[in-house]
N, CA and C of each residue as an Amber inpcrd file, in Angstrom:
protein
   594
 132.1490000 116.9910000  72.2620000 133.4520000 117.6350000  72.3290000
 134.3750000 116.8850000  73.2980000 133.8200000 116.4390000  74.4430000
 134.6050000 115.6680000  75.4070000 135.1000000 114.3700000  74.7730000
 134.2150000 113.7000000  74.0140000 134.5840000 112.4590000  73.3360000
 135.7190000 112.7100000  72.3490000 135.6130000 113.7740000  71.5710000
 136.6470000 114.0780000  70.5870000 137.9880000 114.3310000  71.2650000
 137.9740000 115.1120000  72.3380000 139.2250000 115.4110000  73.0540000
 139.8470000 114.1390000  73.6220000 138.9860000 113.2310000  74.1250000
 139.5080000 111.9950000  74.7120000 140.1850000 111.1130000  73.6650000
 139.8390000 111.3160000  72.3970000 140.4570000 110.5530000  71.3060000
 141.4670000 111.4010000  70.5220000 141.8800000 112.5060000  71.1540000
 142.9020000 113.4030000  70.5800000 142.4970000 113.9250000  69.2050000
 141.1970000 114.1760000  69.0230000 140.6910000 114.7590000  67.7710000
 140.4050000 116.2240000  68.0320000 141.0720000 117.0870000  67.2970000
 140.9390000 118.5260000  67.5120000 140.1820000 119.1560000  66.3470000
 138.9460000 119.5560000  66.6160000 138.1290000 120.2270000  65.6040000
 137.6930000 121.5910000  66.1230000 137.5770000 122.5820000  65.2350000
 137.0110000 123.8610000  65.6840000 135.5540000 123.6610000  66.0770000
 135.0810000 124.4500000  67.0370000 133.6990000 124.2850000  67.4990000
 132.7060000 124.5850000  66.3900000 132.9420000 125.6440000  65.6340000
 132.0390000 125.9970000  64.5370000 130.8090000 126.7330000  65.0090000
 129.7520000 126.6330000  64.1970000 128.5070000 127.3550000  64.4590000
 127.3590000 126.3500000  64.4930000 126.3470000 126.5700000  65.3550000
 125.2230000 125.6210000  65.4220000 124.5350000 125.3650000  64.0840000
 124.7030000 126.2610000  63.1170000 124.0780000 126.0800000  61.8080000
 124.9310000 125.3120000  60.8100000 126.1060000 124.8530000  61.2250000
 127.0140000 124.1360000  60.3170000 126.3560000 122.8560000  59.7810000
 126.6430000 122.5380000  58.5300000 126.1180000 121.3100000  57.9360000
 127.0250000 120.1320000  58.2850000 126.5230000 118.9410000  58.0330000
 127.2820000 117.7200000  58.3410000 128.5610000 117.6310000  57.5210000
 128.6520000 118.3700000  56.4240000 129.8390000 118.3210000  55.5670000
 130.9740000 119.1900000  56.0990000 130.6790000 120.0280000  57.0970000
 131.7070000 120.9090000  57.6390000 132.4420000 120.2200000  58.7880000
 133.7740000 120.3190000  58.7740000 134.6010000 119.6550000  59.7820000
 134.6900000 120.4970000  61.0500000 133.5630000 120.5540000  61.7490000
 133.4950000 121.2620000  63.0280000 132.7450000 120.3770000  64.0200000
 132.8590000 120.7160000  65.2970000 132.1080000 119.9870000  66.3200000
 130.6140000 120.1080000  66.0510000 130.1580000 121.3070000  65.7080000
 128.7300000 121.5160000  65.4200000 128.2920000 120.7460000  64.1800000
 129.1320000 120.7540000  63.1500000 128.7970000 120.0160000  61.9380000
 128.6990000 118.5280000  62.2000000 129.6480000 118.0120000  62.9790000
 129.6230000 116.5950000  63.3380000 128.3580000 116.2750000  64.1460000
 128.0350000 117.1440000  65.0960000 126.8390000 116.9360000  65.9130000
 125.5690000 116.9720000  65.0910000 125.4930000 117.9130000  64.1490000
 124.2990000 118.0110000  63.3080000 124.1710000 116.8070000  62.3860000
 125.3120000 116.2760000  61.9040000 125.2690000 115.0700000  61.0880000
 124.7910000 113.8710000  61.8860000 125.2910000 113.7380000  63.1110000
 124.8560000 112.6600000  64.0070000 123.3610000 112.7840000  64.2970000
 122.9120000 114.0250000  64.5150000 121.5010000 114.2710000  64.8050000
 120.6130000 113.8540000  63.6330000 121.0370000 114.1680000  62.4250000
 120.2610000 113.7950000  61.2400000 120.1880000 112.2760000  61.0930000
 121.3150000 111.5990000  61.3320000 121.3310000 110.1290000  61.2690000
 120.4270000 109.5310000  62.3340000 120.4940000 110.0790000  63.5300000
 119.6600000 109.5900000  64.6230000 118.1790000 109.7120000  64.2730000
 117.7970000 110.8550000  63.7130000 116.3930000 111.0590000  63.3700000
 115.9180000 110.0970000  62.2850000 116.7910000 109.7640000  61.3290000
 116.4270000 108.7830000  60.3100000 116.1750000 107.4160000  60.9470000
 117.0490000 107.0180000  61.8570000 116.8890000 105.7340000  62.5490000
 115.6350000 105.7450000  63.4140000 115.4060000 106.8580000  64.0960000
 114.2350000 106.9780000  64.9690000 112.9410000 106.8330000  64.1780000
 112.8910000 107.4750000  63.0130000 111.6830000 107.3760000  62.1800000
 111.4960000 105.9550000  61.6540000 112.5990000 105.2980000  61.3280000
 112.5090000 103.9650000  60.7320000 112.2720000 102.8660000  61.7650000
 112.8820000 102.9810000  62.9420000 112.8630000 101.8780000  63.9050000
 112.0830000 102.1550000  65.1790000 111.7670000 103.4070000  65.4310000
 111.0520000 103.7290000  66.6640000 111.9800000 103.7120000  67.8720000
 111.3900000 103.5500000  69.0580000 112.1340000 103.6300000  70.3150000
 111.9640000 102.3290000  71.0980000 113.0710000 101.8070000  71.6160000
 112.9980000 100.6360000  72.4820000 112.6540000 101.1000000  73.8890000
 111.5850000 100.5470000  74.4510000 111.1490000 100.9240000  75.7970000
 111.4260000  99.7640000  76.7520000 112.0490000 100.0650000  77.8800000
 112.3110000  99.0600000  78.9070000 111.1250000  99.0180000  79.8670000
 110.4240000  97.8970000  79.8780000 109.2470000  97.7630000  80.7220000
 109.5470000  97.9710000  82.1950000 110.7280000  97.5440000  82.6420000
 111.0990000  97.6940000  84.0490000 111.2550000  99.1640000  84.4300000
 111.7250000  99.9680000  83.4810000 111.8600000 101.4070000  83.7320000
 110.4870000 102.0380000  83.8840000 109.5710000 101.6900000  82.9780000
 108.2060000 102.2170000  83.0550000 107.5630000 101.8050000  84.3750000
 107.7670000 100.5500000  84.7900000 107.1730000 100.0570000  86.0340000
 107.6730000 100.8550000  87.2360000 108.9790000 101.1590000  87.2780000
 109.5190000 101.9190000  88.3990000 108.9940000 103.3550000  88.3920000
 108.9180000 103.9580000  87.2160000 108.3770000 105.3230000  87.1310000
 106.9450000 105.3560000  87.6370000 106.1230000 104.3940000  87.2040000
 104.7310000 104.3600000  87.6440000 104.6340000 104.1340000  89.1490000
 105.5000000 103.2810000  89.6890000 105.5070000 103.0440000  91.1350000
 105.8950000 104.3120000  91.8910000 106.8520000 105.0450000  91.3580000
 107.2530000 106.3090000  91.9830000 106.1050000 107.3140000  91.9710000
 105.4530000 107.4110000  90.8310000 104.3420000 108.3640000  90.7300000
 103.2060000 107.9890000  91.6830000 102.9250000 106.6900000  91.8070000
 101.8770000 106.2630000  92.7530000 102.2510000 106.6170000  94.1910000
 103.5600000 106.6700000  94.4640000 104.0460000 107.0050000  95.8020000
 104.1590000 108.5130000  96.0170000 103.7960000 109.2820000  95.0090000
 103.8440000 110.7340000  95.1330000 105.1660000 111.3570000  94.7440000
 106.0460000 110.5770000  94.1260000 107.3520000 111.0890000  93.7060000
 107.2060000 111.8140000  92.3700000 107.7590000 113.0160000  92.2810000
 107.7610000 113.7610000  91.0220000 108.8860000 113.2310000  90.1360000
 108.6130000 113.1280000  88.8280000 109.5740000 112.5280000  87.9060000
 109.8370000 113.4720000  86.7320000 111.1090000 113.6420000  86.3980000
 111.5160000 114.4940000  85.2790000 112.4560000 113.7180000  84.3600000
 112.5790000 114.2010000  83.1380000 113.5880000 113.7000000  82.2040000
 114.6330000 114.7910000  82.0310000 115.8990000 114.4210000  82.1900000
 117.0000000 115.3450000  81.9440000 117.9590000 114.6630000  80.9830000
 118.1120000 115.2250000  79.8100000 118.9400000 114.6290000  78.7710000
 119.6610000 115.7130000  77.9890000 120.8290000 115.3780000  77.4910000
 121.5700000 116.3310000  76.6560000 121.0400000 116.3740000  75.2300000
 120.2270000 115.3940000  74.8610000 119.7370000 115.2820000  73.4960000
 118.7470000 116.3920000  73.1460000 118.8850000 116.9200000  71.9420000
 117.9000000 117.8890000  71.4480000 116.6570000 117.1830000  70.9160000
 116.6930000 115.8570000  70.9060000 115.5530000 115.0730000  70.4290000
 114.7110000 114.5140000  71.5690000 114.9080000 115.0520000  72.7780000
 114.2180000 114.5340000  73.9480000 112.7150000 114.4550000  73.7880000
 112.0960000 115.5310000  73.3320000 110.6350000 115.5650000  73.1930000
 110.1700000 114.5460000  72.1650000 110.8850000 114.4400000  71.0550000
 110.5100000 113.5030000  69.9920000 110.6200000 112.0590000  70.4760000
 111.6980000 111.7410000  71.1820000 111.8880000 110.3770000  71.6830000
 110.7710000 110.0090000  72.6530000 110.4290000 110.9060000  73.5580000
 109.3620000 110.6290000  74.5220000 108.0220000 110.4120000  73.8180000
 107.7570000 111.2250000  72.7960000 106.5000000 111.0490000  72.0480000
 106.4850000 109.7270000  71.3100000 107.5940000 109.3950000  70.6540000
 107.6770000 108.1390000  69.9050000 107.5140000 106.9310000  70.8270000
 108.0100000 107.0560000  72.0540000 107.9130000 105.9580000  73.0230000
 106.5450000 105.9150000  73.6950000 105.7670000 106.9780000  73.5240000
 104.4390000 107.0340000  74.1290000 104.4600000 107.2750000  75.6280000
 105.5210000 107.9410000  76.1320000 105.6500000 108.1260000  77.5790000
 105.7710000 109.5910000  77.9940000 105.5400000 110.5080000  77.0780000
 105.7480000 111.9300000  77.3720000 104.9340000 112.4040000  78.5700000
 103.7190000 111.8640000  78.7220000 102.8330000 112.3240000  79.7910000
 103.2380000 111.8000000  81.1670000 104.2130000 110.9100000  81.2240000
 104.6210000 110.3390000  82.5070000 105.5370000 111.2660000  83.3010000
 106.0340000 112.3190000  82.6490000 107.0240000 113.1870000  83.2830000
 106.4610000 114.5890000  83.4870000 106.7590000 115.1410000  84.6530000
 106.2400000 116.4720000  84.9520000 106.9990000 117.5860000  84.2450000
 108.2580000 117.3200000  83.9240000 109.0310000 118.3190000  83.2020000
 110.1410000 117.6270000  82.4200000 110.6780000 118.3540000  81.4570000
 111.7470000 117.8320000  80.6040000 112.8130000 118.9180000  80.4500000
 114.0490000 118.5430000  80.7120000 115.1880000 119.4240000  80.4540000
 116.0570000 118.7010000  79.4480000 116.0770000 119.2030000  78.2170000
 116.8340000 118.5260000  77.1620000 117.8060000 119.4900000  76.5030000
 118.3720000 119.0750000  75.3820000 119.3480000 119.9040000  74.6930000
 118.7950000 121.2270000  74.2090000 117.5110000 121.2490000  73.8760000
 116.8750000 122.5080000  73.4400000 116.8010000 123.4810000  74.6100000
 116.3420000 122.9750000  75.7520000 116.2640000 123.8070000  76.9580000
 117.6550000 124.2690000  77.3790000 118.6230000 123.3590000  77.3120000
 120.0060000 123.7040000  77.6890000 120.5400000 124.8500000  76.8360000
 120.2560000 124.7960000  75.5340000 120.7200000 125.8580000  74.6380000
 120.0510000 127.1820000  74.9830000 118.7610000 127.1340000  75.2930000
 118.0270000 128.3590000  75.6340000 118.5390000 128.9890000  76.9200000
 118.8890000 128.1510000  77.9040000 119.2880000 128.6490000  79.2250000
 120.7960000 128.7510000  79.4030000 121.5470000 128.2490000  78.4220000
 123.0060000 128.2820000  78.5310000 123.5470000 127.2970000  79.5540000
 122.8990000 126.1480000  79.6750000 123.3340000 125.1360000  80.6300000
 124.5270000 124.3620000  80.0760000 125.4170000 123.9870000  80.9570000
 126.5590000 123.1540000  80.5750000 126.0990000 121.7050000  80.4500000
 126.7210000 120.9580000  79.5200000 126.3900000 119.5460000  79.3530000
 127.0790000 118.6900000  80.4070000 126.6570000 117.4260000  80.4890000
 127.3190000 116.4900000  81.3910000 128.8050000 116.3870000  81.0010000
 129.6910000 116.2560000  81.9600000 129.4770000 115.8740000  83.3570000
 129.1240000 117.0040000  84.3090000 128.9070000 118.2210000  83.8100000
 128.3760000 119.2680000  84.6880000 126.9590000 118.8650000  85.1100000
 126.5440000 119.1950000  86.3210000 125.2270000 118.7630000  86.8070000
 124.0710000 119.6790000  86.4150000 124.3190000 120.6470000  85.5340000
 123.3440000 121.7020000  85.2520000 121.9400000 121.2010000  84.9050000
 121.8380000 120.1910000  84.0200000 120.5030000 119.7730000  83.5850000
 119.7360000 119.1220000  84.7310000 120.4420000 118.4430000  85.6220000
 119.7940000 117.8260000  86.7740000 119.3640000 118.8870000  87.7870000
 120.2030000 119.8890000  87.9640000 119.8630000 120.9910000  88.8680000
 118.6140000 121.7130000  88.3610000 118.5820000 121.9790000  87.0610000
 117.4220000 122.6560000  86.4690000 116.1620000 121.8090000  86.6280000
 116.2820000 120.4880000  86.4220000 115.1190000 119.6060000  86.5850000
 114.6110000 119.6510000  88.0200000 115.5200000 119.6290000  88.9920000
 115.1170000 119.7270000  90.3960000 114.3810000 121.0370000  90.6690000
 114.9220000 122.1160000  90.1360000 114.2850000 123.4170000  90.3570000
 112.8850000 123.4490000  89.7640000 112.7120000 122.8680000  88.5910000
 111.4000000 122.8450000  87.9550000 110.4000000 121.9790000  88.7280000
 110.9130000 120.9450000  89.3850000 110.0430000 120.0690000  90.1750000
 109.8050000 120.6110000  91.5830000 110.5940000 121.6100000  91.9660000
 110.5140000 122.0960000  93.3330000 111.1250000 121.1080000  94.3140000
 112.1390000 120.3750000  93.8600000 112.7740000 119.3340000  94.6800000
 114.1690000 119.7760000  95.1170000 114.5350000 119.4150000  96.3330000
 115.8730000 119.6850000  96.8410000 116.8410000 118.6370000  96.3060000
 118.0610000 119.0350000  96.0570000 119.0550000 118.0870000  95.5370000
 119.2500000 116.8940000  96.4610000 119.2670000 117.1320000  97.7720000
 119.5510000 116.0320000  98.7060000 118.4160000 115.0150000  98.7570000
 117.2700000 115.3430000  98.1070000 116.1590000 114.4020000  98.0680000
 115.8850000 113.9160000  96.6450000 116.8440000 114.1250000  95.7510000
 116.6730000 113.7480000  94.3430000 117.4390000 112.4750000  94.0180000
 116.8580000 111.6670000  93.1440000 117.5010000 110.4580000  92.6300000
 117.8610000 110.7070000  91.1720000 119.1110000 110.5260000  90.8240000
 119.5670000 110.6220000  89.4440000 119.7480000 109.1990000  88.9330000
 119.0770000 108.8460000  87.8450000 119.1850000 107.5100000  87.2600000
 119.9530000 107.6520000  85.9490000 121.0880000 106.9860000  85.8470000
 121.9760000 107.1700000  84.7000000 122.6400000 105.8740000  84.2630000
 122.7890000 105.7100000  82.9500000 123.5330000 104.5590000  82.4400000
 124.8520000 104.9810000  81.7950000 125.1340000 106.2810000  81.7820000
 126.3520000 106.7880000  81.1430000 127.3410000 107.2920000  82.1970000
 128.6170000 107.1350000  81.9000000 129.6690000 107.5930000  82.8100000
 129.5250000 109.0910000  83.0870000 129.3370000 109.8880000  82.0350000
 129.2490000 111.3380000  82.2350000 128.0170000 111.7100000  83.0630000
 126.9450000 110.9400000  82.9360000 125.7520000 111.2040000  83.7340000
 125.9760000 110.9140000  85.2020000 126.6760000 109.8090000  85.4860000
 127.0110000 109.4820000  86.8760000 127.9500000 110.5420000  87.4490000
 128.9060000 110.9920000  86.6500000 129.7960000 112.0630000  87.0950000
 129.0060000 113.3190000  87.4340000 128.0100000 113.6270000  86.6220000
 127.1750000 114.8030000  86.8830000 126.3840000 114.6380000  88.1750000
 125.8550000 113.4360000  88.4050000 125.1190000 113.1800000  89.6370000
 126.0080000 113.3340000  90.8580000 127.2470000 112.8650000  90.7540000
 128.2020000 112.9650000  91.8570000 128.5960000 114.4140000  92.1010000
 128.8970000 115.1260000  91.0250000 129.3250000 116.5260000  91.1650000
 128.2170000 117.4030000  91.7190000 126.9690000 117.0620000  91.4060000
 125.8410000 117.8550000  91.8830000 125.4310000 117.5400000  93.3040000
 126.0560000 116.5040000  93.9140000 125.7670000 116.1270000  95.3000000
 124.2700000 115.8680000  95.5160000 123.7140000 115.0420000  94.6220000
 122.3090000 114.6690000  94.7550000 122.1870000 113.5350000  95.7740000
 120.9710000 113.3200000  96.2560000 120.7620000 112.3410000  97.3130000
 121.1880000 110.9370000  96.9420000 120.8880000 110.5150000  95.7190000
 121.2270000 109.1680000  95.2620000 121.5260000 109.2140000  93.7710000
 122.6880000 108.7120000  93.3970000 123.0100000 108.5220000  91.9820000
 122.9580000 107.0280000  91.7140000 121.9660000 106.6280000  90.9330000
 121.6940000 105.2220000  90.6440000 122.2110000 104.8870000  89.2520000
 123.1990000 104.0210000  89.1850000 123.7680000 103.6210000  87.9000000
 123.0720000 102.3960000  87.3510000 122.7660000 102.4170000  86.0540000
 122.1360000 101.2740000  85.3840000 123.1490000 100.7290000  84.3800000
 123.6800000  99.5330000  84.6710000 124.7850000  98.9670000  83.8870000
 124.2640000  97.9710000  82.8550000 123.5150000  98.4540000  81.8940000
 122.9910000  97.5590000  80.8560000 124.0840000  97.1110000  79.8940000
 125.1880000  97.8470000  79.8470000 126.2730000  97.5130000  78.9250000
 127.4430000  96.8400000  79.6340000 127.1990000  96.3050000  80.8140000
 128.2780000  95.6390000  81.5390000 129.3200000  96.5890000  82.0890000
 128.9390000  97.8570000  82.2890000 129.8970000  98.8630000  82.7620000
 129.6910000  99.2050000  84.2390000 129.2160000  98.2410000  85.0010000
 128.9090000  98.4960000  86.4030000 130.0880000  98.9870000  87.2110000
 131.2490000  98.3690000  87.0330000 132.4210000  98.7710000  87.8150000
 132.8380000 100.2010000  87.4760000 132.7620000 100.5550000  86.1970000
 133.1100000 101.9260000  85.7940000 132.1370000 102.9320000  86.4010000
 130.8520000 102.5870000  86.4440000 129.8600000 103.4830000  87.0450000
 130.1390000 103.6550000  88.5420000 130.5130000 102.5690000  89.2050000
 130.8470000 102.6510000  90.6440000 132.0760000 103.5490000  90.8520000
 133.0900000 103.3470000  90.0140000 134.3220000 104.1240000  90.1610000
 134.0780000 105.6170000  89.9630000 133.0880000 105.9600000  89.1490000
 132.7970000 107.3700000  88.8930000 131.8180000 107.9660000  89.9030000
 131.3750000 107.1290000  90.8730000 130.5940000 107.7040000  91.9660000
 129.1620000 107.2420000  92.1150000 128.7110000 106.2840000  91.3020000
 127.3420000 105.7920000  91.4730000 127.1990000 105.1890000  92.8740000
 126.1430000 105.5770000  93.5900000 125.9150000 105.0830000  94.9430000
 125.4360000 103.6310000  94.9350000 124.5610000 103.3280000  93.9930000
 124.0190000 101.9830000  93.8110000 124.1110000 101.6710000  92.3230000
 124.4580000 100.4440000  91.9730000 124.4960000 100.0350000  90.5670000
 123.6360000  98.7840000  90.3980000 122.7550000  98.8090000  89.4080000
 121.9400000  97.6500000  89.0540000 122.1170000  97.3890000  87.5600000
 121.7850000  96.1860000  87.1310000 121.8310000  95.8790000  85.7010000
 120.5380000  96.2540000  85.0010000 119.4590000  96.3500000  85.7790000
 118.1520000  96.6920000  85.2370000 117.3330000  97.2780000  86.3850000
 116.4080000  98.1840000  86.0840000 115.6540000  98.8410000  87.1470000
 114.6400000  97.9300000  87.8290000 114.4740000  96.7020000  87.3180000
 113.6580000  95.7300000  88.0310000 114.3410000  95.2800000  89.3160000
 115.6400000  95.5990000  89.4540000 116.4180000  95.1640000  90.6110000
 116.3520000  96.1370000  91.7840000 115.5440000  97.1780000  91.6560000
 115.4030000  98.1320000  92.7610000 113.9510000  98.5750000  92.8450000
 113.5100000  98.8840000  94.0550000 112.1120000  99.2720000  94.2710000
 112.0420000 100.6370000  94.9420000 110.8460000 101.1920000  94.9710000
 110.6400000 102.4640000  95.6510000 110.9720000 102.3130000  97.1350000
 110.5990000 101.1890000  97.7420000 110.9010000 100.9560000  99.1570000
 112.4060000 100.9490000  99.4080000 113.1740000 100.3420000  98.4980000
 114.6290000 100.3050000  98.6610000 115.2420000 101.6970000  98.4980000
 114.6780000 102.4770000  97.6080000 115.1380000 103.8580000  97.4410000
 114.8250000 104.6600000  98.6960000 113.6230000 104.4930000  99.2290000
 113.2600000 105.1510000 100.4870000 114.2260000 104.7610000 101.6080000
 114.5610000 103.4820000 101.6550000 115.4720000 102.9820000 102.6940000
 116.8260000 103.6750000 102.5800000 117.3000000 103.8760000 101.3470000
 118.5680000 104.5800000 101.1290000 118.5150000 105.9780000 101.7520000
 117.4310000 106.6850000 101.4990000 117.3190000 108.0460000 102.0270000
 117.2100000 108.0460000 103.5490000 116.5310000 107.0590000 104.0980000
 116.3770000 106.9790000 105.5530000 117.6850000 106.6400000 106.2530000
 118.4700000 105.7410000 105.6540000 119.6460000 105.2270000 106.3580000
 120.9650000 105.8540000 105.9390000 121.0290000 106.4030000 104.7360000
 122.2970000 106.9500000 104.2480000 122.2510000 108.4690000 104.1440000
 121.3120000 108.9940000 103.3640000 121.2900000 110.4350000 103.1010000
 121.0540000 111.2190000 104.3830000 120.1510000 110.7230000 105.2310000
 119.8100000 111.4620000 106.4510000 121.0020000 111.5680000 107.3990000
 121.9460000 110.6420000 107.2920000 123.0960000 110.6440000 108.2030000
 124.3550000 111.2470000 107.5830000 124.2740000 111.7130000 106.3520000
 125.4520000 112.3220000 105.7210000 125.7880000 113.6480000 106.3930000
 127.0800000 113.9700000 106.5120000 127.4630000 115.2790000 107.0650000
 126.8560000 116.4030000 106.2280000 126.2090000 117.3300000 106.9000000
 125.6330000 118.4800000 106.2000000 124.2450000 118.2350000 105.6580000
 123.7350000 117.0030000 105.7760000 122.3890000 116.7290000 105.2800000
 121.3660000 117.3220000 106.2260000 120.2470000 117.8250000 105.7160000
 119.2060000 118.3620000 106.5860000 118.7290000 117.2860000 107.5670000
 118.3710000 117.6840000 108.7450000 117.9800000 116.7380000 109.7650000
 116.5740000 116.2010000 109.6070000 115.8120000 116.7370000 108.6880000
 114.4300000 116.3030000 108.5470000 114.3380000 114.8690000 108.0340000
 113.2900000 114.2170000 108.4110000 113.0520000 112.8640000 107.9340000
 112.6720000 112.9150000 106.4670000 113.2080000 112.0010000 105.6690000
 112.8970000 111.9910000 104.2320000 111.4440000 111.6620000 103.9990000
 110.8060000 112.4860000 103.2210000 109.4230000 112.2250000 102.8190000
 109.3400000 112.4240000 101.3220000 108.4080000 111.6960000 100.6860000
 108.2300000 111.8600000  99.2500000 107.5190000 113.1720000  99.0010000
């Protein structure tokens, strides 16, 4: 809906059961979803090895890891990629619909993921490659919003509030993330005085 408004396209919201042939936001979304699923079945999922390496390093360090996505295909994508077991919880479009969570750039899905992990926002890292995701991380006042500029959009991610921007997650380590929390988050106004621990 945000994308449509930004392009001055005005469609009625419609009903979640609308078909792709109906000129509504829901119909358009359902058509996109059907196309996505066809591509997913035919081509599978591209997995970034550097992302998997960082997740595994975090888990070895005792860091809890969640997936937060607006997609209703979150569970399917994780299964297709063979990484579903790497995450302690998942907050996706299905969960959002059940709980009435707002989509990005609202921080709702990230807040819910933190609550499910038992993690405080000031000790959470949000990893995002989308502008709306970085906006959500900024609005939610999380400890670190890490932008991943795989599409050459690093400057835009910085302008929207990403604390650190990398082109690939191989460019950052768990130690560097820890250093951020020790030197930046701990000294922010209003931040808890406790030393950051995983």
